[in-house]
C-alpha positions, 0 to 999 in steps of 0.5 A: 178541110180534109187531110188530102186537101191540106197535103195537096196545098202543101205540095203546091206551095213546095212546088212554088218554092222549088220553082223560085229556087230554079229561077234564082239558080238560072239567073247565074251569068254563065247559065243566063248567057249560054242557056245551058242549065246545070243538072241542079237547076233542071232538077229544081224545075222538073220537081217544082212543076211536078209538085205544083201539078201533083199538089193541085190535082191532089187538093182538087180531086183527092180521095174523099172518105 
């Protein structure tokens, strides 16, 4: 396994963790009833999705020496 693949897998796992944090933050009754998410929840969602996509692409198509 190369360093790019390991880094990509780490980013992917970090993205999964961020998405689970966003899911838990969205389960607050105020956000659950109004469907208006706070800035922190949206930050978790967008950075989680970005990390999952970036980590997946980096581990699959990373630069090889």
